C-alpha positions, -999 to 999 in steps of 0.1 A, spaced: 677 183 484 659 208 510 662 231 491 648 211 460 619 198 481 611 235 488 613 244 452 586 215 440 561 229 469 567 261 457 559 255 419 532 225 427 501 250 425 514 265 396 518 231 375 486 222 383 468 253 371 488 247 340 477 210 332 444 217 343 442 250 311 459 223 289 429 198 296 407 222 290 420 241 257 428 209 238 393 193 234 380 225 223 409 226 198 395 191 188 363 196 181 365 232 167 346 226 134 370 233 99 362 269 83 337 262 57 353 264 22 356 293 -1 325 296 -25 330 281 -59 321 307 -90 312 295 -127 338 306 -150 325 331 -167 318 320 -203 338 335 -234 320 365 -246 304 364 -284 306 399 -293 316 415 -321 356 410 -319 375 442 -331 408 437 -344 432 453 -325 444 480 -355 404 491 -350 401 497 -313 414 525 -307 384 546 -323 347 553 -307 316 540 -314 298 555 -340 260 555 -340 239 550 -373 205 564 -363 189 558 -396 193 525 -423 175 515 -451 176 480 -466 162 474 -501 167 437 -514 179 438 -551 199 417 -575 204 443 -606 224 474 -590 260 473 -599 280 462 -567 295 489 -544 301 496 -512 311 537 -504 319 559 -477 320 595 -499 342 620 -483 328 639 -456 297 626 -463 269 614 -436 273 582 -435 280 549 -462 261 530 -488 260 495 -504 246 484 -535 237 447 -545 257 432 -519 251 403 -494 258 406 -454 284 389 -461 306 406 -477 300 437 -450 315 412 -426 343 406 -451 349 440 -453 353 445 -414 373 415 -404 393 403 -433 425 413 -419 457 391 -419 443 370 -391 405 367 -390 375 364 -412 380 363 -446 361 343 -469 379 311 -464 375 310 -425 342 320 -424 311 296 -408 278 295 -389 263 319 -408 224 313 -426 217 308 -464 207 344 -466 239 359 -454 256 350 -483 225 349 -509 203 378 -505 220 408 -522 208 446 -505 208 481 -516 220 498 -478 216 537 -472 227 543 -435 236 582 -420 252 588 -391 236 602 -360 241 639 -355 262 642 -328 290 615 -338 292 631 -372 322 654 -367 344 623 -354 328 601 -390 343 625 -410 373 621 -392 381 587 -402 408 572 -419 401 535 -434 404 516 -401 381 538 -382 352 534 -411 356 496 -404 351 498 -367 320 520 -374 307 495 -398 315 468 -369 292 491 -351 265 491 -374 264 454 -378 259 450 -342 235 473 -334 214 469 -365 214 433 -374 227 421 -333 260 401 -352 273 379 -324 300 362 -332 338 340 -321 369 329 -337 380 296 -335 423 289 -351 423 256 -369 452 246 -395 443 260 -426 467 266 -463 478 299 -465 503 325 -487 534 337 -467 544 368 -475 581 367 -465 612 391 -477 631 382 -506 668 376 -499 676 412 -509 653 429 -487 624 455 -499 621 476 -526 600 499 -517 603 536 -508 594 545 -471 562 560 -469 566 600 -457 535 621 -443 538 649 -471 540 624 -499 508 622 -524 501 609 -557 474 615 -584 453 590 -595 439 587 -631 409 613 -632 434 639 -616 423 637 -583 456 643 -554 453 616 -529 471 625 -497 480 602 -469 473 560 -465 455 544 -496 459 513 -515 444 515 -548 435 495 -578 443 524 -603 438 498 -630 426 463 -638 463 450 -634 478 478 -612 476 485 -573 490 521 -562 504 519 -526 505 547 -503 516 547 -470 501 511 -469 512 485 -444 522 449 -450 493 435 -436 470 457 -455 489 446 -485 483 410 -477 446 416 -469 439 430 -502 460 399 -523 437 378 -500 408 390 -514 418 378 -551 438 345 -544 423 310 -534 441 315 -499 445 338 -472 483 358 -470 497 363 -441 525 389 -434 555 372 -421 574 401 -431 585 414 -401 581 451 -418 565 470 -395 568 504 -414 543 518 -444 557 521 -480 546 533 -510 546 508 -542 530 505 -572 522 465 -582 519 453 -617 502 421 -620 496 412 -658 474 382 -667 453 377 -693 416 386 -689 388 407 -702 374 435 -678 341 425 -661 309 444 -677 285 441 -649 305 457 -620 310 493 -628 322 512 -592 305 544 -580 329 566 -602 319 551 -633 351 533 -641 351 497 -645 355 471 -613 378 448 -624 375 409 -603 405 387 -608 402 351 -610 431 336 -591 433 315 -618 444 338 -638 470 359 -613 486 322 -599 515 333 -621 517 370 -621 512 375 -584 539 353 -574 565 369 -599 549 405 -596 552 405 -558 592 398 -564 591 433 -579 589 445 -544 618 424 -527 586 400 -518 578 370 -521 544 346 -513 558 308 -501 527 282 -499 522 272 -462 500 254 -436 493 267 -401 471 277 -378 449 308 -391 419 325 -372 386 322 -382 355 336 -381 320 320 -366 290 333 -365 267 328 -332 239 354 -339 225 379 -366 193 390 -376 174 396 -408 178 431 -421 147 451 -413 119 455 -439 116 491 -447 
């Protein structure tokens, strides 16, 4: 016991000091204000800058330093990118056609899912002549079809201030699928060529209407075939084949129709507009010669909604 008493007397000053420290610290801890909340930032609004399909994104920005717009109603329709030229020209086409040409991919911007535009975008027709800035001319002359579309997207954004967003809704479409026996198309090789009606030799990926009822394709993807078919059908055609390669083929589409006499293209040949009511039966049967099928379907399809566009400048 004496030993315990001595120990208590020895520790008592230290215990008193510990209790005093606790009494001093505890009120401070209780009265310490909580840390201020983290500052709240407003969510970044969705951009409405021009959307470029993924196939077009790798291409550099092309600047057009000259553009002439002339209202017209009489010239033949056309949109031309002269080989090794310094720009493009469009005749007797509404601005809508240029937007469609750039964005009418299997996923966005076809004529069936295109809204928000002022009436003049659809109704006013222009002859347009545009020249590439000298510093971009070498890059321009090396562009393929996708690159030209990306450059035209630059043109629409720079000269007409085009801004838009996309919206996905349920729409009817045609699904391009594989037939049970698989594809009946030749795989494309970079050395492949073919001759056109006027004797030109075509190298590289190309898809052409070589007559009023025939498509000649070289190095063509299924997405590009869908785009071409969508332009002549009553609804968009979407690729559901799962094929990722490039193919060569000819597609014969037979129908009873006289060629249009008022829309020759730049080569002087007739341009044949194909109403869907003529092509519907034969497109469904003709596509099967390639080992493919078209099936009516309905599902989410991304459409294009214009937020802003300005009239072409008067020249």
